[in-house]
LUMDO-848531 format. One record per atom (N, C-alpha, C, O): atom name; x, y, z. Coordinates in steps of 0.05 Angstrom, whole numbers, plus 32768, in hexadecimal, padded with zeros to 4 digits. Example, Ala and Ser with C-alpha at 12.3 -4.5 7.8 and 13.67 -1.06 7.14 Angstrom:
2
+-------+------+------+------+
| atomo |   px |   py |   pz |
+-------+------+------+------+
|     N | 8108 | 7F8E | 809C |
|    CA | 80F6 | 7FA6 | 809C |
|     C | 8108 | 7FBE | 809C |
|     O | 811D | 7FBE | 80A9 |
|     N | 8101 | 7FD3 | 808E |
|    CA | 8111 | 7FEB | 808F |
|     C | 8102 | 8001 | 809D |
|     O | 810C | 8017 | 80A1 |
+-------+------+------+------+
! end
This chain:
118
+-------+------+------+------+
| atomo |   px |   py |   pz |
+-------+------+------+------+
|     N | 86B2 | 8648 | 87F7 |
|    CA | 86AD | 8662 | 8803 |
|     C | 86AE | 8660 | 8822 |
|     O | 86B9 | 8671 | 882F |
|     N | 86A2 | 864B | 882C |
|    CA | 86A1 | 8648 | 8849 |
|     C | 86BC | 8644 | 8856 |
|     O | 86C2 | 864F | 886B |
|     N | 86CD | 8634 | 8848 |
|    CA | 86E8 | 862F | 8853 |
|     C | 86F9 | 8648 | 8853 |
|     O | 8707 | 864E | 8866 |
|     N | 86F7 | 8657 | 883D |
|    CA | 8707 | 8670 | 883B |
|     C | 86FD | 8685 | 884F |
|     O | 870D | 8693 | 885B |
|     N | 86E3 | 8686 | 8853 |
|    CA | 86D8 | 8699 | 8867 |
|     C | 86E1 | 8691 | 8883 |
|     O | 86E7 | 86A2 | 8893 |
|     N | 86E1 | 8677 | 8889 |
|    CA | 86EA | 866D | 88A3 |
|     C | 8707 | 8674 | 88A7 |
|     O | 870F | 867C | 88BD |
|     N | 8717 | 8671 | 8892 |
|    CA | 8734 | 8678 | 8894 |
|     C | 8738 | 8695 | 8899 |
|     O | 8748 | 869D | 88AA |
|     N | 8729 | 86A6 | 888A |
|    CA | 872B | 86C3 | 888E |
|     C | 8723 | 86CB | 88AB |
|     O | 872F | 86DC | 88B7 |
|     N | 870E | 86BE | 88B5 |
|    CA | 8704 | 86C4 | 88D0 |
|     C | 8719 | 86BC | 88E5 |
|     O | 871C | 86C9 | 88F9 |
|     N | 8726 | 86A6 | 88DF |
|    CA | 873B | 869C | 88F2 |
|     C | 8754 | 86AE | 88F1 |
|     O | 8761 | 86B1 | 8906 |
|     N | 875A | 86B9 | 88DA |
|    CA | 8772 | 86CA | 88D8 |
|     C | 876E | 86E6 | 88E2 |
|     O | 8782 | 86F4 | 88E7 |
|     N | 8756 | 86EF | 88E4 |
|    CA | 8751 | 870B | 88EC |
|     C | 875E | 8713 | 8906 |
|     O | 876A | 8728 | 8908 |
|     N | 875D | 8702 | 891B |
|    CA | 876A | 870A | 8934 |
|     C | 8788 | 870E | 8932 |
|     O | 8794 | 871C | 8942 |
|     N | 8794 | 8702 | 891E |
|    CA | 87B1 | 8705 | 891A |
|     C | 87B7 | 871C | 8906 |
|     O | 87C7 | 872D | 890C |
|     N | 87AA | 871B | 88EF |
|    CA | 87AF | 872E | 88DA |
|     C | 87A4 | 874A | 88E1 |
|     O | 87B0 | 875E | 88DA |
|     N | 878D | 874B | 88EE |
|    CA | 8780 | 8765 | 88F5 |
|     C | 8793 | 8777 | 8904 |
|     O | 8797 | 878E | 88FB |
|     N | 879D | 876F | 891B |
|    CA | 87AF | 8781 | 8929 |
|     C | 87C9 | 8788 | 891A |
|     O | 87D5 | 879D | 891E |
|     N | 87D2 | 8775 | 8909 |
|    CA | 87EA | 877B | 88FA |
|     C | 87E5 | 8792 | 88E6 |
|     O | 87F6 | 87A4 | 88E2 |
|     N | 87CE | 8792 | 88D9 |
|    CA | 87C7 | 87A6 | 88C5 |
|     C | 87BE | 87C0 | 88D2 |
|     O | 87C5 | 87D6 | 88C9 |
|     N | 87AF | 87BE | 88E8 |
|    CA | 87A4 | 87D6 | 88F4 |
|     C | 87B6 | 87E4 | 8908 |
|     O | 87B4 | 87FC | 890C |
|     N | 87C9 | 87D5 | 8914 |
|    CA | 87D9 | 87E0 | 8929 |
|     C | 87F7 | 87DD | 8925 |
|     O | 8806 | 87F1 | 8926 |
|     N | 8801 | 87C5 | 8921 |
|    CA | 881E | 87C1 | 8920 |
|     C | 882B | 87CF | 8908 |
|     O | 883F | 87DD | 890C |
|     N | 8821 | 87CA | 88F0 |
|    CA | 882E | 87D8 | 88D9 |
|     C | 882B | 87F6 | 88DB |
|     O | 883E | 8804 | 88D6 |
|     N | 8813 | 8801 | 88E2 |
|    CA | 8812 | 881E | 88E4 |
|     C | 8824 | 8829 | 88FA |
|     O | 882F | 883F | 88F6 |
|     N | 8828 | 881B | 890F |
|    CA | 883B | 8824 | 8924 |
|     C | 8857 | 8825 | 8919 |
|     O | 8865 | 8839 | 891D |
|     N | 885F | 8810 | 890B |
|    CA | 887A | 880F | 88FF |
|     C | 887D | 8826 | 88EB |
|     O | 8892 | 8834 | 88EB |
|     N | 8869 | 8829 | 88D9 |
|    CA | 886B | 883D | 88C4 |
|     C | 886B | 885A | 88D0 |
|     O | 8877 | 886C | 88C6 |
|     N | 885C | 885D | 88E6 |
|    CA | 885B | 8877 | 88F3 |
|     C | 8876 | 887F | 88FF |
|     O | 887F | 8896 | 88FD |
|     N | 8883 | 886C | 890B |
|    CA | 889E | 8871 | 8917 |
|     C | 88B2 | 8878 | 8900 |
|     O | 88C1 | 888B | 8903 |
|     N | 88B0 | 8869 | 88EA |
|    CA | 88C2 | 8870 | 88D3 |
|     C | 88BB | 888B | 88C8 |
|     O | 88CD | 889A | 88C0 |
|     N | 88A2 | 8892 | 88C7 |
|    CA | 889A | 88AC | 88BC |
|     C | 88A4 | 88C3 | 88CE |
|     O | 88AD | 88D8 | 88C3 |
|     N | 88A3 | 88C0 | 88E8 |
|    CA | 88AD | 88D5 | 88FA |
|     C | 88CB | 88D9 | 88F5 |
|     O | 88D5 | 88F0 | 88F6 |
|     N | 88DA | 88C3 | 88F0 |
|    CA | 88F7 | 88C5 | 88ED |
|     C | 88FF | 88CD | 88D1 |
|     O | 8917 | 88D4 | 88CC |
|     N | 88ED | 88CD | 88BD |
|    CA | 88F4 | 88D5 | 88A2 |
|     C | 88F2 | 88F3 | 889F |
|     O | 88E2 | 8900 | 88AD |
|     N | 8901 | 88FF | 888C |
|    CA | 8900 | 891C | 8888 |
|     C | 88E7 | 8925 | 8879 |
|     O | 88E0 | 893C | 8879 |
|     N | 88D9 | 8912 | 886C |
|    CA | 88C2 | 8919 | 885B |
|     C | 88A9 | 891E | 886D |
|     O | 88A4 | 8910 | 8881 |
|     N | 8899 | 8932 | 8865 |
|    CA | 8880 | 8938 | 8873 |
|     C | 8869 | 8928 | 8868 |
|     O | 8855 | 8924 | 8875 |
|     N | 886B | 891D | 884F |
|    CA | 8856 | 890F | 8842 |
|     C | 884E | 88F6 | 8852 |
|     O | 8836 | 88F1 | 8856 |
|     N | 8861 | 88E7 | 885B |
|    CA | 885A | 88CF | 886A |
|     C | 884F | 88D6 | 8886 |
|     O | 883F | 88C7 | 8891 |
|     N | 8858 | 88EC | 8891 |
|    CA | 884C | 88F5 | 88AB |
|     C | 882E | 88FA | 88A8 |
|     O | 881E | 88F2 | 88B9 |
|     N | 8827 | 8907 | 8892 |
|    CA | 880A | 890D | 888D |
|     C | 87FA | 88F3 | 888A |
|     O | 87E4 | 88F1 | 8895 |
|     N | 8805 | 88E0 | 887C |
|    CA | 87F7 | 88C6 | 8878 |
|     C | 87F2 | 88B9 | 8893 |
|     O | 87DC | 88AF | 8898 |
|     N | 8806 | 88B8 | 88A5 |
|    CA | 8803 | 88A9 | 88BE |
|     C | 87F3 | 88B8 | 88D3 |
|     O | 87E5 | 88AC | 88E3 |
|     N | 87F5 | 88D2 | 88D3 |
|    CA | 87E4 | 88E2 | 88E5 |
|     C | 87C7 | 88DF | 88DC |
|     O | 87B5 | 88DC | 88ED |
|     N | 87C2 | 88E0 | 88C2 |
|    CA | 87A7 | 88DC | 88B8 |
|     C | 879D | 88C0 | 88BF |
|     O | 8786 | 88BD | 88C6 |
|     N | 87AE | 88AC | 88BD |
|    CA | 87A6 | 8891 | 88C4 |
|     C | 879D | 888F | 88E1 |
|     O | 8788 | 8884 | 88E6 |
|     N | 87AD | 889A | 88F3 |
|    CA | 87A6 | 8897 | 890F |
|     C | 878D | 88A7 | 8916 |
|     O | 877D | 889E | 8927 |
|     N | 8788 | 88BD | 8909 |
|    CA | 876F | 88CC | 890D |
|     C | 8757 | 88BB | 8903 |
|     O | 8744 | 88B8 | 8912 |
|     N | 8759 | 88B0 | 88EB |
|    CA | 8743 | 88A0 | 88E0 |
|     C | 873F | 8886 | 88F0 |
|     O | 8729 | 887D | 88F4 |
|     N | 8755 | 8879 | 88F8 |
|    CA | 8753 | 8860 | 8907 |
|     C | 8746 | 8866 | 8922 |
|     O | 8736 | 8855 | 892C |
|     N | 874C | 887C | 892E |
|    CA | 873F | 8884 | 8948 |
|     C | 8721 | 8888 | 8944 |
|     O | 8711 | 887F | 8954 |
|     N | 8719 | 8895 | 892F |
|    CA | 86FC | 8899 | 8929 |
|     C | 86EF | 887E | 8924 |
|     O | 86D9 | 8879 | 892E |
|     N | 86FC | 886C | 8915 |
|    CA | 86F1 | 8852 | 8910 |
|     C | 86EE | 8842 | 892A |
|     O | 86D9 | 8835 | 892E |
|     N | 8701 | 8843 | 893B |
|    CA | 8700 | 8834 | 8954 |
|     C | 86EA | 8840 | 8966 |
|     O | 86DB | 8831 | 8972 |
|     N | 86E9 | 885A | 8968 |
|    CA | 86D4 | 8867 | 8978 |
|     C | 86B8 | 8860 | 896D |
|     O | 86A6 | 885A | 897C |
|     N | 86B5 | 8861 | 8953 |
|    CA | 869B | 8859 | 8946 |
|     C | 8694 | 883C | 894C |
|     O | 867D | 8836 | 8952 |
|     N | 86A8 | 882B | 894C |
|    CA | 86A3 | 880F | 8952 |
|     C | 869A | 880C | 896F |
|     O | 8688 | 87FC | 8974 |
|     N | 86A6 | 881A | 8981 |
|    CA | 869D | 8818 | 899D |
|     C | 8680 | 8821 | 89A1 |
|     O | 8671 | 8815 | 89B0 |
|     N | 8679 | 8837 | 8993 |
|    CA | 865E | 8842 | 8996 |
|     C | 864A | 882F | 8988 |
|     O | 8634 | 882B | 8993 |
|     N | 8651 | 8825 | 8971 |
|    CA | 863E | 8815 | 8961 |
|     C | 8641 | 87F7 | 8964 |
|     O | 8638 | 87E8 | 8953 |
|     N | 864F | 87EE | 8978 |
|    CA | 8656 | 87D2 | 897B |
|     C | 863E | 87BF | 897A |
|     O | 863F | 87AB | 896C |
|     N | 8628 | 87C6 | 8987 |
|    CA | 8611 | 87B4 | 8986 |
|     C | 8605 | 87B2 | 896A |
|     O | 85FA | 879D | 8964 |
|     N | 8607 | 87C7 | 895A |
|    CA | 85FD | 87C5 | 893F |
|     C | 8610 | 87B6 | 892D |
|     O | 8607 | 87A7 | 891B |
|     N | 862A | 87BA | 8930 |
|    CA | 863E | 87AE | 891F |
|     C | 863F | 8790 | 8923 |
|     O | 8647 | 8781 | 8911 |
|     N | 8637 | 8786 | 893A |
|    CA | 8636 | 8769 | 893F |
|     C | 8623 | 875B | 892D |
|     O | 8626 | 8743 | 8928 |
|     N | 8610 | 8769 | 8922 |
|    CA | 85FC | 875D | 8910 |
|     C | 8605 | 875D | 88F3 |
|     O | 85F8 | 8750 | 88E2 |
|     N | 861C | 8769 | 88ED |
|    CA | 8627 | 8769 | 88D2 |
|     C | 863D | 8754 | 88D1 |
|     O | 8652 | 8759 | 88DB |
|     N | 8637 | 873E | 88C4 |
|    CA | 864B | 8727 | 88C4 |
|     C | 8665 | 872D | 88B7 |
|     O | 867A | 8722 | 88BF |
|     N | 8666 | 873F | 88A4 |
|    CA | 8680 | 8745 | 8896 |
|     C | 868D | 875E | 88A1 |
|     O | 86A0 | 8768 | 8894 |
|     N | 8685 | 8768 | 88B7 |
|    CA | 8690 | 8782 | 88C1 |
|     C | 86AE | 8781 | 88C5 |
|     O | 86BC | 8792 | 88BB |
|     N | 86B8 | 876C | 88D2 |
|    CA | 86D5 | 876B | 88D7 |
|     C | 86E5 | 8768 | 88BE |
|     O | 86FB | 8773 | 88BB |
|     N | 86DB | 8759 | 88AB |
|    CA | 86E9 | 8756 | 8891 |
|     C | 86E8 | 8771 | 8882 |
|     O | 86FC | 8779 | 8877 |
|     N | 86D1 | 877E | 8882 |
|    CA | 86CF | 8799 | 8874 |
|     C | 86E2 | 87AD | 8882 |
|     O | 86EE | 87BD | 8874 |
|     N | 86E3 | 87AC | 889C |
|    CA | 86F4 | 87BF | 88AB |
|     C | 8711 | 87B9 | 88A4 |
|     O | 8721 | 87CC | 88A0 |
|     N | 8719 | 87A0 | 88A3 |
|    CA | 8734 | 8798 | 889C |
|     C | 873C | 87A2 | 8880 |
|     O | 8752 | 87AC | 887C |
|     N | 872A | 879F | 886D |
|    CA | 8730 | 87A8 | 8852 |
|     C | 8732 | 87C6 | 8851 |
|     O | 8744 | 87D1 | 8844 |
|     N | 8720 | 87D4 | 885F |
|    CA | 8720 | 87F1 | 8860 |
|     C | 873A | 87FB | 886D |
|     O | 8747 | 880E | 8863 |
|     N | 8742 | 87F0 | 8883 |
|    CA | 875A | 87F8 | 8891 |
|     C | 8773 | 87F2 | 8880 |
|     O | 8786 | 8801 | 8880 |
|     N | 8772 | 87DB | 8872 |
|    CA | 8789 | 87D5 | 8860 |
|     C | 878B | 87EA | 884A |
|     O | 87A1 | 87F2 | 8843 |
|     N | 8774 | 87F4 | 8840 |
|    CA | 8775 | 880A | 882C |
|     C | 8780 | 8823 | 8838 |
|     O | 878F | 8832 | 882B |
|     N | 877A | 8829 | 8851 |
|    CA | 8785 | 8840 | 885F |
|     C | 87A3 | 883E | 8862 |
|     O | 87B1 | 8852 | 8860 |
|     N | 87AC | 8826 | 8868 |
|    CA | 87C8 | 8821 | 8870 |
|     C | 87DB | 881E | 8858 |
|     O | 87F1 | 8829 | 8859 |
|     N | 87D3 | 880F | 8844 |
|    CA | 87E6 | 8807 | 882F |
|     C | 87F2 | 8820 | 8821 |
|     O | 87E3 | 8831 | 8818 |
|     N | 880C | 8821 | 881E |
|    CA | 8819 | 8838 | 8812 |
|     C | 8811 | 883C | 87F4 |
|     O | 8813 | 8852 | 87EA |
|     N | 8809 | 8826 | 87E7 |
|    CA | 8801 | 8829 | 87CB |
|     C | 87E8 | 883B | 87C8 |
|     O | 87E5 | 8849 | 87B4 |
|     N | 87D7 | 883B | 87DC |
|    CA | 87BE | 8849 | 87DB |
|     C | 87BF | 8864 | 87EA |
|     O | 87B2 | 8877 | 87E2 |
|     N | 87CD | 8865 | 8800 |
|    CA | 87CE | 887D | 8811 |
|     C | 87B2 | 8886 | 8818 |
|     O | 87AB | 889D | 8817 |
|     N | 87A1 | 8872 | 881F |
|    CA | 8785 | 8877 | 8823 |
|     C | 877F | 888A | 883A |
|     O | 876C | 889A | 8839 |
|     N | 878F | 8888 | 884F |
|    CA | 878A | 889A | 8867 |
|     C | 878E | 88B7 | 885F |
|     O | 877D | 88C8 | 8866 |
|     N | 87A3 | 88BD | 8851 |
|    CA | 87A8 | 88D9 | 8849 |
|     C | 8793 | 88E2 | 8835 |
|     O | 8789 | 88F9 | 8837 |
|     N | 878C | 88D1 | 8823 |
|    CA | 8777 | 88D8 | 880F |
|     C | 875C | 88DE | 881D |
|     O | 8750 | 88F2 | 8817 |
|     N | 8754 | 88CC | 882E |
|    CA | 873A | 88CF | 883B |
|     C | 873A | 88E7 | 884E |
|     O | 8726 | 88F6 | 884F |
|     N | 874F | 88EC | 885C |
|    CA | 8751 | 8903 | 886D |
|     C | 874F | 891D | 885D |
|     O | 8740 | 892F | 8863 |
|     N | 875F | 891F | 8847 |
|    CA | 875F | 8937 | 8837 |
|     C | 8745 | 893C | 8828 |
|     O | 873D | 8953 | 8824 |
|     N | 8738 | 8927 | 881F |
|    CA | 8720 | 892A | 880E |
|     C | 8706 | 892C | 881F |
|     O | 86F3 | 8938 | 8816 |
|     N | 8706 | 8921 | 8837 |
|    CA | 86ED | 8920 | 8847 |
|     C | 86EF | 892E | 8862 |
|     O | 86E1 | 8941 | 8868 |
|     N | 8701 | 8924 | 8872 |
|    CA | 8702 | 892C | 888E |
|     C | 870C | 8948 | 8892 |
|     O | 8702 | 8956 | 88A4 |
|     N | 8720 | 8951 | 8883 |
|    CA | 872B | 896C | 8887 |
|     C | 8715 | 8981 | 8884 |
|     O | 8713 | 8993 | 8894 |
|     N | 8704 | 897E | 8870 |
|    CA | 86EE | 8991 | 886C |
|     C | 86DA | 8990 | 8883 |
|     O | 86CF | 89A4 | 888B |
|     N | 86D5 | 8978 | 888D |
|    CA | 86C2 | 8975 | 88A4 |
|     C | 86CE | 8983 | 88BD |
|     O | 86BF | 898F | 88CC |
|     N | 86E7 | 8980 | 88C1 |
|    CA | 86F4 | 898D | 88D8 |
|     C | 86F2 | 89AB | 88D5 |
|     O | 86EE | 89B9 | 88E9 |
|     N | 86F6 | 89B5 | 88BD |
|    CA | 86F4 | 89D2 | 88B9 |
|     C | 86D7 | 89DB | 88BD |
|     O | 86D2 | 89F0 | 88C9 |
|     N | 86C4 | 89CC | 88B3 |
|    CA | 86A8 | 89D3 | 88B5 |
|     C | 869F | 89D6 | 88D2 |
|     O | 8690 | 89E8 | 88D9 |
|     N | 86A9 | 89C5 | 88E4 |
|    CA | 86A1 | 89C6 | 8900 |
|     C | 86B5 | 89D6 | 8911 |
|     O | 86B3 | 89D5 | 892A |
|     N | 86C8 | 89E4 | 8905 |
|    CA | 86D9 | 89F5 | 8914 |
|     C | 86F0 | 89E8 | 8922 |
|     O | 86FE | 89F4 | 8932 |
|     N | 86F4 | 89CE | 891D |
|    CA | 870A | 89C0 | 892A |
|     C | 8725 | 89C7 | 891D |
|     O | 873A | 89C8 | 892A |
|     N | 8724 | 89CD | 8903 |
|    CA | 873C | 89D3 | 88F4 |
|     C | 8738 | 89EE | 88E7 |
|     O | 8725 | 89F2 | 88D8 |
|     N | 874B | 8A00 | 88EC |
|    CA | 8749 | 8A1B | 88E0 |
|     C | 8758 | 8A1A | 88C5 |
|     O | 876C | 8A0C | 88C3 |
|     N | 874F | 8A29 | 88B2 |
|    CA | 875D | 8A2A | 8898 |
|     C | 8779 | 8A35 | 889C |
|     O | 877D | 8A47 | 88AD |
|     N | 878C | 8A2B | 888D |
|    CA | 87A7 | 8A35 | 888E |
|     C | 87A9 | 8A51 | 8882 |
|     O | 879D | 8A56 | 886D |
|     N | 87B8 | 8A62 | 888E |
|    CA | 87BD | 8A7C | 8883 |
|     C | 87D7 | 8A7B | 8874 |
|     O | 87EB | 8A70 | 887E |
|     N | 87D8 | 8A86 | 885D |
|    CA | 87F0 | 8A87 | 884D |
|     C | 8800 | 8AA1 | 8853 |
|     O | 87FE | 8AB4 | 8845 |
|     N | 880E | 8AA0 | 8869 |
|    CA | 881E | 8AB7 | 8871 |
|     C | 883B | 8AB2 | 8869 |
|     O | 8848 | 8A9E | 8871 |
|     N | 8845 | 8AC4 | 8859 |
|    CA | 8861 | 8AC2 | 8850 |
|     C | 8873 | 8AD1 | 8863 |
|     O | 886D | 8AE7 | 886C |
|     N | 888A | 8AC5 | 886A |
|    CA | 889D | 8AD3 | 887C |
|     C | 88A9 | 8AEB | 886E |
|     O | 88AD | 8AEC | 8856 |
|     N | 88AF | 8AFF | 887E |
|    CA | 88BB | 8B18 | 8874 |
|     C | 88D8 | 8B12 | 886C |
|     O | 88E6 | 8B04 | 887A |
|     N | 88E0 | 8B1E | 8856 |
|    CA | 88FB | 8B1C | 884D |
|     C | 8909 | 8B36 | 8852 |
|     O | 88FF | 8B4B | 8849 |
|     N | 891F | 8B36 | 8861 |
|    CA | 892D | 8B4F | 8868 |
|     C | 893F | 8B58 | 8852 |
|     O | 894C | 8B6D | 8854 |
+-------+------+------+------+
! end
């Protein structure tokens, strides 16, 4: 267990930015260029959630330093957000955050207005 934990700790500075920044950047560029809106929603939701996570980390940094598995837990959570098999960012945004944004008036409900047909 100790050797594998040491290996994971050593790989975090390399793997962490690849999972949290490089792949999402690549996927976001591809999403912008694709005609589908589904992937746009996934990556916009990812950047919103990742921004909240980063901001929370900055605010709670002194507390998080006391949690030895924080970086590993964060890496697993962000991998769940990022991996296309799970589409975790879109799921979490639609199930939790969208309602909170509406509750606090940040997001207005969509109106179903149909265009007039001449």
